VOPAGU-2260 file (C-alpha; in pm, 1 decimal, decimal comma):
REM VOPAGU-2260
SITE   aa  ch    i         X         Y         Z
SITE  MET   A    0      43,1      -0,3      58,1
SITE  ILE   A    1     125,6     356,1     -42,3
SITE  ALA   A    2      12,5     684,5     176,6
SITE  VAL   A    3     -31,4    1033,7      19,6
SITE  ASP   A    4      37,0    1257,6     245,5
SITE  GLY   A    5     -69,3    1652,2     184,6
SITE  GLU   A    6    -151,3    1746,1    -159,7
SITE  LEU   A    7    -144,7    1602,6    -466,8
SITE  ASP   A    8     -33,2    1783,5    -773,1
SITE  LEU   A    9     192,0    1908,5    -976,1
SITE  ALA   A   10     541,3    1931,3    -766,0
SITE  THR   A   11     467,1    1545,9    -577,9
SITE  ALA   A   12     262,5    1356,4    -820,4
SITE  PRO   A   13     588,2    1203,3    -934,7
SITE  GLU   A   14     735,6    1088,0    -609,6
SITE  LEU   A   15     402,0     878,6    -585,3
SITE  ARG   A   16     469,5     830,4   -1020,0
SITE  THR   A   17     745,9     661,8    -896,1
SITE  ALA   A   18     666,1     460,7    -558,1
SITE  LEU   A   19     395,1     345,4    -766,9
SITE  ALA   A   20     609,8     205,4   -1090,0
SITE  GLU   A   21     834,8      61,4    -817,1
SITE  GLN   A   22     606,8    -115,5    -699,8
SITE  ALA   A   23     442,1    -216,7    -973,0
SITE  ARG   A   24     819,1    -409,9    -981,2
SITE  THR   A   25     738,2    -602,7    -709,0
SITE  ASP   A   26     338,3    -622,7    -710,7
SITE  GLN   A   27      96,5    -674,2    -925,2
SITE  ARG   A   28    -224,8    -556,0    -701,5
SITE  THR   A   29     -85,4    -246,1    -482,7
SITE  CYS   A   30    -331,9      36,6    -338,3
SITE  VAL   A   31    -306,5     377,0    -296,9
SITE  ASP   A   32    -458,3     477,3      37,8
SITE  LEU   A   33    -603,7     874,6      20,4
SITE  ALA   A   34    -727,3     925,3     374,7
SITE  GLY   A   35    -469,8    1204,5     452,9
SITE  CYS   A   36    -465,6    1338,6      88,1
SITE  THR   A   37    -517,8    1699,4     117,6
SITE  PHE   A   38    -603,4    1806,0    -243,6
SITE  ILE   A   39    -569,9    1630,9    -557,5
SITE  ASP   A   40    -526,2    1852,6    -935,7
SITE  SER   A   41    -515,8    1704,4   -1259,8
SITE  THR   A   42    -121,4    1599,5   -1246,1
SITE  GLY   A   43    -219,7    1387,3    -925,5
SITE  LEU   A   44    -545,7    1257,2   -1070,3
SITE  GLN   A   45    -360,1    1131,5   -1420,9
SITE  VAL   A   46     -86,2     964,6   -1209,6
SITE  ILE   A   47    -261,3     690,7   -1084,0
SITE  VAL   A   48    -563,4     680,6   -1392,3
SITE  SER   A   49    -190,7     642,6   -1561,5
SITE  ALA   A   50     -73,1     406,8   -1292,3
SITE  ALA   A   51    -417,2     151,0   -1280,9
SITE  ARG   A   52    -377,6     174,7   -1652,4
SITE  GLU   A   53     -67,8      -8,6   -1682,5
SITE  PHE   A   54    -148,6    -209,3   -1314,5
SITE  ARG   A   55    -384,5    -371,3   -1528,5
SITE  ARG   A   56    -255,6    -402,1   -1868,3
SITE  ASP   A   57       9,2    -646,5   -1659,8
SITE  GLY   A   58    -288,3    -821,1   -1547,8
SITE  GLY   A   59    -290,0    -648,1   -1204,3
SITE  GLU   A   60    -501,4    -408,8   -1053,4
SITE  LEU   A   61    -442,4    -121,5    -859,9
SITE  SER   A   62    -744,4      25,6    -610,2
SITE  VAL   A   63    -798,6     399,8    -439,7
SITE  THR   A   64    -937,7     385,5     -19,4
SITE  ARG   A   65   -1020,9     637,1     227,7
SITE  LEU   A   66   -1112,8     947,0     -30,8
SITE  ARG   A   67   -1228,1    1235,8     179,6
SITE  GLY   A   68   -1401,8    1560,1     139,1
SITE  ASP   A   69   -1301,8    1706,0    -231,3
SITE  VAL   A   70   -1048,8    1501,0    -338,3
SITE  ALA   A   71   -1360,7    1206,1    -315,2
SITE  GLU   A   72   -1576,7    1453,9    -513,6
SITE  LEU   A   73   -1316,3    1496,6    -797,1
SITE  PHE   A   74   -1282,7    1106,5    -790,1
SITE  ARG   A   75   -1668,5    1147,1    -835,6
SITE  ILE   A   76   -1730,7    1362,5   -1111,7
SITE  SER   A   77   -1446,6    1249,3   -1280,0
SITE  GLY   A   78   -1600,7     926,4   -1317,8
SITE  LEU   A   79   -1338,5     731,5   -1181,2
SITE  LEU   A   80   -1499,4     557,0    -878,4
SITE  LEU   A   81   -1708,5     398,6   -1180,2
SITE  GLU   A   82   -1714,7      37,5   -1243,5
SITE  GLY   A   83   -1532,5     -53,5   -1536,6
SITE  SER   A   84   -1271,4     205,8   -1483,1
SITE  ALA   A   85    -903,1     169,2   -1451,4
SITE  LEU   A   86    -928,9     181,5   -1111,0
SITE  ALA   A   87   -1105,1     -43,1    -848,1
SITE  TYR   A   88   -1249,1     144,9    -537,9
SITE  ARG   A   89   -1192,7     -81,7    -208,1
SITE  GLU   A   90   -1352,3     101,6      89,1
SITE  ARG   A   91   -1114,1     -10,9     331,0
SITE  PRO   A   92    -741,5    -135,8     263,1
């Protein structure tokens, strides 16, 4: 599991991208815990969606969990929590 704390934006998204790439080398399934994420912009969202597609392409799964407030709303209005989207949503890690 990878936990995100604080803002996930243009400045911090590369760190998450690197962590997801490293995780993909050892695990087919992983989860991004967003309980501590206070803000996410389009760059952060793009990193998660791209990683989810890569996990899925390689036979794995990337899920997100513990969405809160504005972060949850962004995922909802983006349609990323719907069945058939690139991401899997987990109520609990």
